C-alpha positions as CSV (number, residue, x, y, z in Angstrom):
1,X,-42.1,-0.4,-74.6
2,X,-42.9,-1.6,-71.1
3,X,-40.1,-4.2,-70.7
4,X,-41.4,-6.0,-67.6
5,X,-44.9,-6.3,-69.1
6,X,-43.5,-7.8,-72.4
7,X,-41.4,-10.3,-70.5
8,X,-44.4,-11.3,-68.5
9,X,-46.5,-11.9,-71.6
10,X,-43.7,-13.9,-73.3
11,X,-43.3,-16.0,-70.1
12,X,-47.0,-16.7,-69.8
13,X,-47.2,-17.7,-73.5
14,X,-44.5,-20.3,-72.9
15,X,-46.0,-21.4,-69.5
16,X,-49.5,-21.9,-70.8
17,X,-48.6,-23.7,-74.0
18,X,-49.6,-27.3,-74.0
19,X,-46.2,-28.2,-75.6
20,X,-42.7,-26.8,-76.0
21,X,-42.8,-23.5,-78.0
22,X,-40.5,-22.1,-80.7
23,X,-39.9,-18.4,-81.0
24,X,-42.2,-18.4,-84.0
25,X,-45.0,-19.9,-81.9
26,X,-44.5,-17.2,-79.3
27,X,-44.6,-14.5,-82.0
28,X,-47.9,-15.9,-83.2
29,X,-49.5,-16.1,-79.7
30,X,-48.3,-12.7,-78.4
31,X,-48.2,-10.6,-81.6
32,X,-44.7,-9.3,-80.7
33,X,-41.9,-9.1,-83.3
34,X,-39.3,-11.9,-83.5
35,X,-36.6,-9.4,-82.3
36,X,-38.7,-8.5,-79.2
37,X,-39.4,-12.2,-78.5
38,X,-35.8,-13.2,-78.9
39,X,-34.6,-10.4,-76.5
40,X,-37.1,-11.4,-73.7
41,X,-36.6,-15.2,-74.2
42,X,-32.9,-14.7,-73.5
43,X,-33.7,-12.8,-70.3
44,X,-36.0,-15.7,-69.2
45,X,-33.4,-18.3,-70.1
46,X,-30.8,-16.5,-67.9
47,X,-33.3,-16.4,-65.1
48,X,-33.8,-20.2,-65.3
49,X,-37.5,-19.9,-65.7
50,X,-37.4,-20.9,-69.3
51,X,-35.3,-23.9,-70.5
52,X,-34.4,-25.3,-73.9
53,X,-35.8,-28.8,-74.1
54,X,-35.4,-29.8,-77.8
55,X,-34.9,-28.8,-81.4
56,X,-38.0,-28.4,-83.6
57,X,-38.4,-29.6,-87.2
58,X,-36.8,-27.4,-89.9
59,X,-39.0,-25.4,-92.2
60,X,-36.2,-24.7,-94.7
61,X,-33.6,-23.2,-92.4
62,X,-32.0,-24.0,-89.1
63,X,-34.0,-26.2,-86.8
64,X,-35.6,-23.9,-84.1
65,X,-34.9,-24.2,-80.4
66,X,-38.0,-25.4,-78.4
67,X,-38.6,-23.7,-75.1
68,X,-40.5,-24.8,-72.1
69,X,-41.4,-23.3,-68.7
70,X,-39.0,-24.6,-66.0
71,X,-41.6,-26.0,-63.5
72,X,-38.7,-27.1,-61.2
73,X,-37.4,-23.6,-60.6
74,X,-39.3,-23.7,-57.3
75,X,-42.5,-24.8,-55.5
76,X,-45.8,-23.4,-54.3
77,X,-47.6,-24.2,-51.1
78,X,-51.3,-24.3,-51.9
79,X,-54.0,-24.5,-49.3
80,X,-57.7,-25.1,-49.7
81,X,-59.5,-24.3,-46.4
82,X,-63.1,-25.4,-45.9
83,X,-65.2,-24.9,-42.8
84,X,-64.7,-28.5,-41.7
85,X,-61.5,-29.7,-43.4
86,X,-58.4,-28.5,-45.1
87,X,-56.2,-29.8,-48.0
88,X,-52.6,-28.7,-48.4
89,X,-50.4,-29.3,-51.4
90,X,-46.9,-28.9,-52.6
91,X,-47.2,-27.9,-56.2
92,X,-44.7,-27.3,-59.0
93,X,-44.7,-24.1,-61.1
94,X,-46.8,-25.8,-63.7
95,X,-49.4,-26.2,-61.0
96,X,-49.1,-30.0,-60.8
97,X,-49.6,-31.4,-57.3
98,X,-46.5,-33.2,-56.1
99,X,-47.7,-34.1,-52.7
100,X,-50.7,-33.3,-50.6
101,X,-52.3,-33.9,-47.2
102,X,-55.9,-33.5,-46.0
103,X,-57.2,-33.1,-42.4
104,X,-60.4,-32.5,-40.6
105,X,-60.5,-29.0,-39.1
106,X,-63.0,-26.6,-37.6
107,X,-62.7,-22.9,-38.7
108,X,-64.8,-21.9,-35.7
109,X,-61.8,-22.8,-33.5
110,X,-60.2,-19.5,-34.7
111,X,-57.4,-18.5,-37.0
112,X,-54.5,-19.1,-34.7
113,X,-55.3,-22.7,-34.1
114,X,-56.2,-23.4,-37.7
115,X,-53.2,-21.7,-39.2
116,X,-50.8,-23.4,-36.8
117,X,-52.3,-26.8,-37.8
118,X,-51.9,-25.9,-41.5
119,X,-48.3,-24.8,-40.9
120,X,-47.5,-28.1,-39.3
121,X,-49.0,-29.9,-42.3
122,X,-46.9,-27.9,-44.7
123,X,-43.7,-28.5,-42.8
124,X,-44.5,-32.2,-42.6
125,X,-45.0,-32.3,-46.4
126,X,-41.7,-30.5,-47.0
127,X,-39.8,-32.8,-44.7
128,X,-41.3,-36.0,-46.3
129,X,-40.4,-34.7,-49.8
130,X,-37.0,-33.3,-48.8
131,X,-37.8,-29.8,-50.0
132,X,-36.1,-26.8,-48.4
133,X,-38.3,-23.9,-47.4
134,X,-36.0,-21.6,-49.5
135,X,-37.4,-23.3,-52.6
136,X,-41.0,-22.2,-51.8
137,X,-41.6,-19.3,-54.1
138,X,-45.1,-18.5,-53.0
139,X,-48.1,-19.5,-50.8
140,X,-51.7,-19.5,-52.1
141,X,-54.7,-20.0,-49.8
142,X,-58.4,-20.2,-50.5
143,X,-60.7,-19.6,-47.5
144,X,-64.5,-20.3,-47.2
145,X,-65.8,-16.8,-47.4
146,X,-65.2,-13.3,-48.8
147,X,-61.7,-11.9,-48.9
148,X,-60.5,-8.3,-49.5
149,X,-58.1,-9.6,-52.1
150,X,-55.9,-6.5,-52.4
151,X,-55.0,-6.9,-48.7
152,X,-55.4,-10.6,-48.2
153,X,-57.8,-10.0,-45.3
154,X,-60.8,-12.2,-44.8
155,X,-64.2,-10.7,-44.1
156,X,-66.5,-11.3,-41.1
157,X,-68.7,-14.4,-41.3
158,X,-70.8,-15.9,-38.5
159,X,-69.3,-19.4,-39.3
160,X,-65.7,-18.0,-38.9
161,X,-65.5,-16.2,-35.6
162,X,-62.3,-14.4,-35.0
163,X,-61.2,-14.4,-38.7
164,X,-62.5,-10.9,-39.6
165,X,-59.5,-9.1,-41.1
166,X,-57.1,-11.6,-39.5
167,X,-53.6,-11.0,-41.0
168,X,-53.1,-14.4,-42.6
169,X,-50.2,-13.2,-44.8
170,X,-48.3,-12.0,-41.8
171,X,-48.8,-15.4,-40.1
172,X,-47.1,-17.2,-43.0
173,X,-44.4,-14.4,-43.3
174,X,-43.1,-15.6,-39.9
175,X,-42.2,-18.9,-41.4
176,X,-41.6,-18.4,-45.1
177,X,-39.6,-15.8,-47.1
178,X,-42.0,-15.5,-50.0
179,X,-45.2,-13.8,-51.0
180,X,-48.6,-15.0,-49.9
181,X,-52.0,-14.6,-51.6
182,X,-55.4,-15.1,-50.0
183,X,-58.7,-15.5,-51.9
184,X,-62.2,-16.9,-51.6
185,X,-61.8,-20.6,-52.3
186,X,-64.7,-20.7,-54.8
187,X,-62.6,-18.2,-56.9
188,X,-59.5,-20.5,-56.6
189,X,-61.6,-23.5,-57.6
190,X,-62.8,-21.6,-60.7
191,X,-59.1,-20.8,-61.6
192,X,-58.2,-24.4,-61.0
193,X,-60.9,-25.6,-63.4
194,X,-59.5,-23.4,-66.2
195,X,-56.4,-25.5,-66.2
196,X,-58.4,-28.4,-67.6
197,X,-58.1,-28.6,-71.4
198,X,-61.8,-28.2,-72.1
199,X,-62.2,-25.1,-70.0
200,X,-58.8,-23.5,-70.8
201,X,-60.1,-21.8,-73.9
202,X,-63.4,-20.7,-72.4
203,X,-63.4,-17.1,-71.3
204,X,-66.8,-16.9,-69.6
205,X,-67.8,-19.6,-67.1
206,X,-69.4,-20.2,-63.8
207,X,-68.0,-22.5,-61.2
208,X,-70.7,-23.4,-58.7
209,X,-69.4,-24.8,-55.4
210,X,-71.8,-26.9,-53.3
211,X,-70.1,-27.4,-50.0
212,X,-71.5,-26.7,-46.6
213,X,-72.6,-23.5,-48.3
214,X,-73.1,-22.5,-51.9
215,X,-71.1,-20.0,-53.9
216,X,-70.1,-19.2,-57.4
217,X,-66.8,-18.3,-59.0
218,X,-67.3,-16.2,-62.1
219,X,-64.7,-16.1,-64.9
220,X,-65.5,-13.1,-67.1
221,X,-63.5,-12.4,-70.3
222,X,-60.8,-14.7,-68.9
223,X,-60.5,-13.1,-65.5
224,X,-62.0,-13.7,-62.1
225,X,-64.8,-11.3,-61.5
226,X,-64.7,-10.1,-57.9
227,X,-67.0,-7.1,-58.0
228,X,-66.7,-3.7,-56.4
229,X,-66.5,-5.1,-52.8
230,X,-64.7,-8.3,-53.9
231,X,-67.6,-10.5,-52.9
232,X,-69.3,-11.4,-56.2
233,X,-70.9,-14.7,-56.7
234,X,-72.5,-15.2,-53.3
235,X,-75.5,-17.0,-54.8
236,X,-76.1,-19.1,-51.7
237,X,-77.9,-16.1,-50.2
238,X,-80.3,-15.5,-53.0
239,X,-83.8,-15.6,-51.6
240,X,-85.9,-18.5,-53.0
241,X,-89.0,-17.8,-50.9
242,X,-89.0,-20.3,-48.0
243,X,-89.1,-19.4,-44.3
244,X,-86.0,-21.2,-43.0
245,X,-83.6,-19.0,-41.0
246,X,-80.1,-18.8,-42.5
247,X,-76.9,-18.3,-40.5
248,X,-76.6,-14.9,-42.2
249,X,-79.8,-13.7,-40.3
250,X,-82.1,-13.7,-43.3
251,X,-84.8,-16.2,-44.2
252,X,-85.2,-17.7,-47.6
253,X,-81.6,-18.2,-48.6
254,X,-80.8,-21.0,-51.1
255,X,-78.1,-22.6,-49.0
256,X,-80.3,-22.6,-45.9
257,X,-82.3,-25.4,-47.6
258,X,-80.1,-26.8,-50.4
259,X,-76.5,-26.3,-49.1
260,X,-74.5,-29.2,-47.6
261,X,-75.2,-28.3,-44.0
262,X,-78.9,-28.1,-44.8
263,X,-79.0,-31.4,-46.6
264,X,-77.3,-33.2,-43.7
265,X,-79.7,-31.5,-41.3
266,X,-82.7,-32.5,-43.3
267,X,-81.3,-36.1,-43.6
268,X,-81.0,-36.3,-39.9
269,X,-84.6,-35.2,-39.5
270,X,-85.7,-37.8,-42.0
271,X,-83.8,-40.4,-40.0
272,X,-85.3,-39.3,-36.7
273,X,-88.8,-39.3,-38.2
274,X,-88.3,-42.9,-39.3
275,X,-88.7,-42.1,-43.0
276,X,-85.4,-43.7,-44.0
277,X,-84.3,-47.0,-42.5
278,X,-80.8,-46.7,-43.9
279,X,-80.2,-43.3,-42.4
280,X,-81.9,-44.2,-39.1
281,X,-79.5,-47.1,-38.6
282,X,-76.5,-45.0,-39.4
283,X,-77.6,-42.2,-37.1
284,X,-78.2,-44.7,-34.3
285,X,-74.6,-46.0,-34.6
286,X,-72.7,-42.7,-35.3
287,X,-74.9,-40.2,-33.6
288,X,-74.7,-37.9,-36.6
289,X,-74.7,-38.0,-40.4
290,X,-72.4,-36.8,-43.2
291,X,-72.6,-36.2,-46.9
292,X,-71.2,-39.7,-47.4
293,X,-74.2,-41.1,-45.6
294,X,-76.6,-39.1,-47.7
295,X,-74.7,-40.4,-50.8
296,X,-75.0,-44.0,-49.6
297,X,-78.8,-43.6,-49.2
298,X,-79.1,-42.1,-52.7
299,X,-77.0,-45.0,-54.1
300,X,-79.3,-47.5,-52.4
301,X,-82.3,-45.7,-53.9
302,X,-83.9,-44.6,-50.6
303,X,-87.0,-42.9,-52.0
304,X,-87.3,-40.1,-49.4
305,X,-83.6,-39.2,-49.6
306,X,-83.6,-39.3,-53.4
307,X,-86.5,-36.9,-53.5
308,X,-84.8,-34.5,-51.0
309,X,-81.6,-34.5,-53.2
310,X,-83.7,-34.0,-56.4
311,X,-85.5,-31.1,-54.8
312,X,-82.2,-29.5,-53.7
313,X,-80.9,-29.9,-57.3
314,X,-84.0,-28.2,-58.7
315,X,-83.7,-25.3,-56.3
316,X,-80.0,-24.8,-57.2
317,X,-80.7,-25.1,-60.9
318,X,-83.4,-22.5,-60.7
319,X,-81.0,-20.0,-59.2
320,X,-78.3,-20.9,-61.7
321,X,-80.9,-20.4,-64.5
322,X,-81.3,-16.8,-63.5
323,X,-77.5,-16.3,-63.4
324,X,-77.2,-17.9,-66.9
325,X,-79.9,-15.7,-68.3
326,X,-78.0,-12.7,-66.9
327,X,-74.4,-13.6,-67.6
328,X,-74.6,-16.0,-70.6
329,X,-71.6,-18.2,-69.8
330,X,-70.3,-21.0,-72.1
331,X,-69.7,-23.4,-69.3
332,X,-71.1,-24.2,-65.9
333,X,-69.0,-26.5,-63.6
334,X,-70.5,-28.0,-60.5
335,X,-67.9,-28.7,-57.8
336,X,-67.4,-28.8,-54.0
337,X,-67.7,-31.7,-51.6
338,X,-71.5,-32.1,-51.7
339,X,-71.5,-32.2,-55.5
340,X,-70.1,-35.7,-55.1
341,X,-73.4,-37.0,-53.8
342,X,-74.1,-38.5,-57.2
343,X,-75.4,-38.0,-60.7
344,X,-78.9,-37.4,-59.4
345,X,-77.9,-33.9,-58.0
346,X,-76.2,-32.9,-61.3
347,X,-79.1,-34.2,-63.4
348,X,-81.6,-32.3,-61.3
349,X,-79.6,-29.1,-61.6
350,X,-79.2,-29.5,-65.4
351,X,-82.9,-30.2,-65.8
352,X,-83.9,-27.1,-63.9
353,X,-81.5,-24.9,-65.9
354,X,-82.8,-26.1,-69.2
355,X,-86.4,-25.7,-68.0
356,X,-85.9,-22.2,-66.6
357,X,-83.2,-20.6,-68.8
358,X,-83.9,-18.9,-72.1
359,X,-83.2,-21.2,-75.1
360,X,-80.7,-18.7,-76.6
361,X,-78.7,-18.7,-73.3
362,X,-78.4,-22.5,-73.2
363,X,-78.0,-23.1,-76.9
364,X,-74.2,-23.8,-76.6
365,X,-74.0,-24.1,-72.8
366,X,-72.0,-27.0,-71.3
367,X,-73.1,-28.1,-67.8
368,X,-70.8,-30.6,-66.1
369,X,-69.2,-31.9,-63.0
370,X,-65.9,-30.4,-62.0
371,X,-63.1,-32.3,-63.8
372,X,-60.7,-31.7,-60.9
373,X,-63.0,-32.7,-58.1
374,X,-61.5,-32.1,-54.6
375,X,-58.2,-31.0,-56.2
376,X,-59.7,-27.9,-57.8
377,X,-59.1,-25.6,-54.8
378,X,-55.4,-26.6,-54.3
379,X,-54.6,-26.4,-58.0
380,X,-56.5,-23.0,-58.3
381,X,-54.6,-21.6,-55.3
382,X,-51.3,-22.5,-57.1
383,X,-52.5,-21.0,-60.4
384,X,-53.4,-17.7,-58.6
385,X,-50.0,-17.7,-56.9
386,X,-47.8,-18.4,-59.9
387,X,-49.6,-15.8,-62.0
388,X,-49.2,-13.2,-59.2
389,X,-45.6,-13.8,-58.3
390,X,-44.6,-13.6,-62.0
391,X,-46.5,-10.3,-62.5
392,X,-45.3,-8.9,-59.1
393,X,-41.7,-9.8,-59.8
394,X,-41.7,-7.9,-63.1
395,X,-43.5,-4.9,-61.7
396,X,-40.7,-4.5,-59.2
397,X,-38.0,-4.8,-61.8
398,X,-37.6,-1.4,-63.4
399,X,-34.6,-2.6,-65.5
400,X,-36.5,-5.4,-67.1
401,X,-34.1,-8.0,-65.8
402,X,-36.3,-10.7,-64.3
403,X,-36.0,-11.4,-60.6
404,X,-38.1,-14.4,-59.4
405,X,-37.9,-14.0,-55.6
């Protein structure tokens, strides 16, 4: 029997349980024998990753010990990097955010400047919360573009000059003695969403991020689906037939007309053309518009802006309908900064999906706003990291004695 693998499965069964577990509970969830579970539980208790928290009710014999994952055995630094802002969190091993900071940022300023800024945010959080760097067990980071996950190297994107194959892991290794995991942030958002009770039991789901761009994180059979080149889910560049030039160099891309950047650009044109009094006044004062300004115009029922947002929702929903017909998920979550524009966008997406998808594909389909909102990326980066450091630790332990960095 593969000792490290068994220890991993026992630990994950305890960690993912919604309540403290008895050995009998672990036997039921893993399929291992009581003797095997007992052996590996003792290993995990000695490692301080599992603790005894209470005694369970008796079923005729001695009361069983109840076991829980020790979320205080260390901390995770979780980073959600977007093109215009970043959120950094200190997260416990149960992936609960203990402290976080957000900051405006421009990825076009290059990786050195951005990563130095993130590092300072992390050290500030650690100092404010009196946490030693030695207690950081891993770093997880989502970035706004494709990543070669096996190496942690980001791919080339026109919106991220200088980031192509930049060694982000090595940057953090200069400051922290722990592993670092880099992934596309729409994948981390999908992982974060699966921590919500409703989604935790769903093995096939699509997380659609509507940020400055549009992307999808696909959970297939309980695992992130990355594809052969680790860039699956880039639905923002599906051609929908218009003639607008996208930053990728092609015309007709979904996000070139319905992504966040495109919505703000269109809103500014509406303001300049005098079609929206609300936006024209804001543009005159601020010199530029944001998603918040678009949201305000929608809330105030500006007819031209309402129609623009409804149109964008229909276009996004039409693309999602094709994905749903192909993949047949149980859940579609809509997240990302621009998804917060209001119920109008979600309603338009939902309407288009039901109109364009096959009835069988939508019979039991849930379509909803992300339950985690802006926290999804940070929580997902932590989920990714905790899972990886547990698995990596046990792979490196030939004797089967757990070593948690």
